[in-house]
C-alpha positions in Angstrom: 185.2 137.2 67.3 183.1 134.2 66.2 185.2 131.6 68.1 185.2 133.7 71.3 181.5 133.5 71.6 179.6 130.8 73.5 177.9 128.0 71.5 174.4 129.5 71.8 175.6 133.0 70.9 177.3 131.9 67.7 174.0 131.3 66.0 173.4 135.1 65.9 176.9 136.0 64.6 177.0 137.4 61.1 179.6 134.8 60.0 177.9 131.8 61.5 176.7 130.3 58.2 180.1 130.1 56.7 182.2 129.4 59.8 180.1 126.6 61.4 181.4 123.0 60.9 179.0 122.5 58.0 179.5 126.0 56.6 181.4 126.6 53.4 184.6 127.7 55.2 184.2 125.6 58.3 183.6 122.5 56.2 186.4 123.4 53.9 188.8 123.7 56.8 188.0 120.1 57.8 188.4 118.7 54.3 191.7 120.6 53.7 193.1 119.8 57.1 192.3 116.1 56.7 193.8 116.0 53.2 197.0 117.7 54.4 197.4 115.1 57.2 196.8 112.1 54.9 199.1 113.6 52.3 201.8 114.2 54.8 201.7 110.7 56.1 201.4 108.9 52.7 204.2 110.9 51.1 206.6 110.4 53.9 205.8 106.7 54.2 206.2 106.2 50.5 209.5 108.0 50.5 210.8 105.7 53.3 209.4 102.4 52.1 209.5 102.3 48.3 212.8 102.3 46.4 211.3 104.1 43.5 211.1 107.2 45.6 214.5 106.7 47.3 216.4 109.1 45.0 213.8 111.9 45.1 215.0 114.5 47.5 216.7 114.2 50.9 214.9 112.2 53.6 215.5 115.0 56.1 213.5 117.4 53.8 210.7 114.9 53.4 210.5 114.7 57.2 210.3 118.5 57.5 207.5 118.5 54.9 205.7 115.7 56.8 206.0 117.7 60.0 204.7 120.9 58.3 201.7 119.2 56.7 200.8 117.3 59.9 201.1 120.5 61.9 199.0 122.6 59.6 196.3 119.9 59.2 195.3 119.7 62.9 195.1 123.5 63.1 192.7 123.6 60.2 190.7 120.7 61.7 190.5 122.6 65.0 188.9 125.5 63.2 186.6 123.1 61.4 185.3 121.9 64.8 184.9 125.6 65.8 186.6 124.6 69.0 183.7 122.4 69.9 184.0 118.6 69.9 182.3 115.7 71.6 181.2 112.1 71.2 183.1 109.8 68.7 184.8 112.8 67.0 186.3 113.8 70.3 188.3 110.5 70.3 189.6 111.3 66.9 190.5 114.9 67.9 192.4 113.9 71.1 194.1 111.1 69.1 195.1 113.8 66.7 196.5 115.9 69.5 198.4 112.9 70.9 199.9 112.3 67.4 200.9 116.0 67.2 202.5 116.0 70.6 204.2 112.7 70.2 205.5 114.0 66.8 207.2 116.9 68.6 208.8 114.4 71.0 209.8 112.2 68.1 211.4 115.2 66.3 213.5 115.9 69.3 214.7 112.3 69.6 215.3 112.2 65.8 217.7 115.2 65.8 219.7 113.7 68.7 220.8 110.8 66.4 223.7 111.8 64.1 222.8 111.3 60.5 224.3 111.9 57.0 223.2 114.8 54.9 220.8 112.4 53.1 219.2 111.5 56.5 220.7 108.1 56.9 221.4 107.2 60.6 225.1 106.9 61.4 226.4 103.9 63.2 228.4 104.2 66.4 231.7 103.6 64.6 231.0 106.2 61.9 230.3 108.8 64.6 233.5 108.0 66.5 235.5 108.4 63.2 234.1 111.9 62.9 235.8 112.9 66.2 239.3 111.7 65.3 240.2 114.5 63.0 239.9 117.6 65.3 243.6 117.5 66.2 244.6 117.7 62.5 242.2 120.5 61.9 243.5 122.6 64.8 247.1 122.0 63.7 246.3 123.2 60.1 244.5 126.3 61.5 247.0 127.6 64.0 250.7 127.4 64.9 250.3 126.3 68.5 253.2 125.0 70.6 253.2 121.3 71.3 252.1 121.7 75.0 249.1 123.9 74.1 248.2 121.6 71.2 248.2 118.6 73.5 246.2 120.4 76.2 243.4 121.3 73.7 243.3 117.8 72.2 243.3 116.0 75.5 240.6 118.3 76.9 238.2 117.2 74.1 239.2 113.5 74.2 239.3 112.8 78.0 235.6 113.1 78.7 234.5 112.0 82.1 231.6 109.6 82.2 229.2 111.2 84.7 226.5 108.9 85.9 223.7 109.8 88.4 220.2 108.4 88.9 218.7 111.9 88.6 218.7 112.9 84.9 218.8 116.7 85.7 221.8 116.4 88.1 223.6 114.3 85.5 222.8 116.8 82.8 223.9 119.7 85.0 227.3 118.1 85.8 227.9 117.4 82.1 227.1 121.0 81.3 229.5 122.2 84.0 232.2 120.0 82.5 231.6 121.3 79.0 231.8 124.9 80.3 235.1 124.2 82.1 236.5 122.6 78.9 235.6 125.6 76.8 237.1 128.0 79.4 240.4 126.1 79.6 240.7 126.0 75.8 240.1 129.8 75.6 242.8 130.4 78.1 245.3 128.3 76.2 244.5 130.0 72.9 244.8 133.5 74.4 248.3 132.6 75.9 249.4 131.8 72.3 248.1 135.2 71.1 246.5 133.9 67.9 244.2 136.0 65.8 240.6 136.4 66.7 239.5 134.6 63.5 241.7 131.6 64.4 240.4 131.6 67.9 236.9 131.6 66.7 237.5 128.7 64.3 239.2 126.6 66.9 236.5 127.2 69.4 233.9 126.2 66.9 235.8 123.0 66.3 236.0 122.3 70.1 232.3 123.0 70.6 231.4 120.7 67.7 233.6 118.0 69.1 232.1 118.3 72.6 228.6 118.1 71.1 229.5 115.1 69.1 231.0 113.3 72.1 227.8 113.9 74.0 225.8 112.5 71.2 227.9 109.4 71.2 227.2 109.0 74.9 223.4 109.1 74.3 223.3 107.5 70.9 222.2 104.0 71.9 219.7 105.5 74.4 218.2 107.7 71.7 218.1 104.8 69.2 216.1 102.7 71.7 213.8 105.6 72.5 213.1 106.2 68.9 212.1 102.5 68.4 209.8 102.7 71.4 208.4 106.0 70.3 206.8 104.4 67.2 204.8 102.2 69.6 203.0 105.4 70.9 202.9 107.4 67.7 201.5 104.9 65.2 198.5 103.6 67.2 197.2 107.1 67.9 197.6 107.9 64.2 195.7 104.8 63.2 192.9 105.6 65.7 192.7 109.1 64.4 192.5 107.9 60.7 189.9 105.2 61.3 187.5 107.6 63.3 188.1 110.3 60.7 187.0 107.9 57.9 183.9 107.0 60.0 183.1 110.7 60.6 183.4 111.4 56.9 181.2 108.4 55.9 178.5 109.5 58.5 178.4 113.1 57.3 178.1 112.0 53.6 175.4 109.5 54.6 173.4 112.2 56.3 173.6 114.4 53.2 176.2 117.0 54.3 178.0 118.2 51.2 180.6 120.9 50.7 180.6 122.8 47.4 179.8 119.8 45.3 
């Protein structure tokens, strides 16, 4: 109810003294939120850059922890401001928002790039090698006749390169091709009258192979996007950090203390 009130009306709210930016809870939200963001950035950067931390956990899990801390931190800072910000602090806040949103975009790009379980980025040749074993896996799972086997393998290998200036049209055509491939494979499997379990396992293999082929097609694009993404993500993070330090220094100079 406090945050729904106008700025002037909040002064008369029963919880104003503890929820205002300098209150014990409001101030605490700001301190905790800032510490979580700094901790999230420092830990992840240390894990990536220093060899001493290289064997501690999987990089993917460190990234997830980084995202968690750097998502929770801005939320707490938002409550610290009591949804009111202006002046120099507003630049830090909107930089924080930009970092948060660019982080979501970066996460999307990151998961498009195939990686090992440890989080190491796979090369194009390594990804291609992963697609070469689907035929052997299908042969071990089922007793298909030679014609059916060749139809399934060929349908996953002979991917048509579909180019169009419009991204959405290109994506739609690729989606239609994938649906057609899956439908054809299902028809072949049902003609062979294999068990439902075998059909499910083969379909999972085919879908995984289709997904991997699509990733190969956009691997280089995503790698380039990921490099350029840092150009937007890091400057906003630095601006946010510098202004946050200035903000903290000013509040301490003017005598604002928390519970100390």
